[in-house]
C-alpha positions as CSV (number, residue, x, y, z in Angstrom):
1,M,-0.2,-0.3,0.0
2,A,1.6,3.5,-1.0
3,T,1.3,6.2,1.3
4,M,1.1,10.1,0.5
5,P,2.5,12.8,2.7
6,T,-0.5,14.8,4.2
7,R,-0.3,18.0,6.2
8,I,-1.8,17.1,9.8
9,D,-2.8,19.5,12.9
10,Q,-0.4,19.2,15.4
11,E,-3.6,18.9,17.9
12,L,-5.3,16.0,15.9
13,F,-2.0,14.4,15.7
14,E,-1.5,14.3,19.3
15,A,-5.2,13.0,19.7
16,A,-4.5,10.5,17.1
17,R,-1.3,9.7,19.1
18,T,-3.0,9.7,22.3
19,A,-6.0,7.6,21.2
20,G,-3.6,5.2,19.1
21,E,-2.5,4.4,22.5
22,V,-4.8,2.8,23.8
23,Q,-6.1,0.9,20.5
24,S,-2.0,-0.1,20.1
25,R,-1.8,1.7,17.0
26,S,0.3,4.3,16.2
27,A,-0.6,7.5,15.3
28,A,-0.7,7.4,11.6
29,Q,-2.6,4.3,12.1
30,Q,-5.1,6.1,14.1
31,L,-5.5,8.6,11.6
32,A,-5.6,6.4,8.4
33,H,-8.4,4.1,11.1
34,W,-10.3,7.5,12.0
35,A,-10.6,8.5,7.7
36,R,-12.2,5.1,7.2
37,L,-14.4,5.4,10.1
38,G,-14.9,9.6,8.6
39,R,-15.7,7.5,4.9
40,Q,-18.4,5.1,6.3
41,L,-20.1,7.2,8.4
42,E,-20.6,10.1,5.6
43,A,-21.8,6.9,3.1
44,S,-24.6,6.5,5.8
45,P,-26.0,9.7,7.7
46,A,-28.1,6.9,10.1
47,M,-25.3,5.4,11.5
48,T,-22.8,7.9,14.0
49,A,-19.5,7.1,15.1
50,E,-20.7,7.6,18.9
51,T,-23.2,4.4,17.5
52,I,-20.1,2.6,16.5
53,E,-17.9,3.3,20.0
54,R,-20.7,2.5,22.2
55,V,-20.9,-1.0,20.2
56,L,-17.3,-1.3,20.5
57,S,-16.7,-0.7,24.1
58,G,-20.1,-2.9,24.9
59,Q,-22.4,-0.4,25.8
60,L,-25.0,-1.2,22.9
61,A,-25.6,-4.6,21.5
62,Y,-24.3,-5.2,18.1
63,D,-28.5,-6.8,17.4
64,D,-29.8,-3.7,18.5
65,L,-27.7,-1.7,14.9
66,A,-30.5,-1.1,13.2
67,S,-29.3,-1.9,9.4
68,P,-27.3,-4.1,7.2
69,F,-25.1,-1.5,6.7
70,D,-24.6,0.0,10.6
71,R,-23.6,-4.0,11.2
72,A,-20.8,-3.9,8.7
73,V,-19.2,-0.5,9.5
74,V,-18.7,-2.6,13.5
75,R,-17.8,-5.9,11.5
76,N,-15.0,-3.5,9.9
77,A,-13.9,-1.7,13.2
78,W,-13.6,-5.0,14.9
79,D,-11.5,-6.4,11.8
80,E,-9.3,-3.8,11.6
81,Q,-8.8,-4.1,15.7
82,L,-8.3,-8.0,15.4
83,T,-5.4,-8.1,12.9
84,Q,-4.1,-5.5,14.2
85,R,-3.8,-7.0,17.7
86,M,-3.2,-10.9,16.1
87,G,-0.3,-9.3,14.5
88,E,1.3,-8.6,18.2
89,V,0.9,-11.5,19.9
90,D,3.8,-13.6,20.3
91,L,3.7,-16.6,23.3
92,S,6.9,-17.8,22.4
93,A,8.7,-16.5,25.7
94,P,5.8,-17.3,28.0
95,L,5.5,-21.3,26.0
96,S,9.8,-20.9,26.1
97,G,9.9,-20.1,30.1
98,A,7.3,-22.7,31.2
99,G,8.9,-25.1,29.0
100,L,6.7,-26.5,27.0
101,A,7.1,-27.1,22.7
102,R,5.7,-25.8,20.8
103,H,5.0,-25.3,16.2
104,E,5.0,-21.8,14.5
105,A,4.9,-20.6,11.1
106,D,7.8,-19.5,10.1
107,D,8.1,-15.4,7.7
108,D,7.4,-18.2,4.3
109,G,4.2,-19.8,6.1
110,N,6.0,-23.2,6.7
111,V,5.0,-25.3,10.2
112,V,8.3,-25.3,12.5
113,A,9.2,-27.4,15.4
114,R,10.3,-25.5,18.9
115,P,11.4,-28.3,21.7
116,A,10.4,-27.1,24.7
117,A,13.4,-25.9,26.7
118,G,16.0,-27.8,27.6
119,A,15.1,-31.0,25.9
C-alpha cells in the first residue's frame, strides 16, 4: 500500500497519538482508522461515530443496530482491531519459559517445531 505525505494539524496528531496508544496503534494508523470510519459514516447518515464506539465498547449490543450497513461498519472496525492485535501476539517467551514445546509458522508460512526448553 502506497502512502502519501499530508499535513496534519498538531492538535489532531496528538489526539491520534493518545487514542492510538489505547488501541495499540501508531498515530498514523489511528488517523487512517479515523479516515476509514469517517468515510463509512458519511455514506450512512443514520450511523454515528457515537453508535460505533458504543458497540465497540460493549455499551450497545451489535444486534440492536438498525441496518445491515450499520452492522457492516462495526464488523469492519472489529476486523481492523483483530488484525492489529493478532499481529502483536507473541507467545514464544511465555511458552519457552514454561518449558513447553510449540509449533509456529516461519516468515514463509512453513511449520517449524520448537522443542521444550532443555529438551
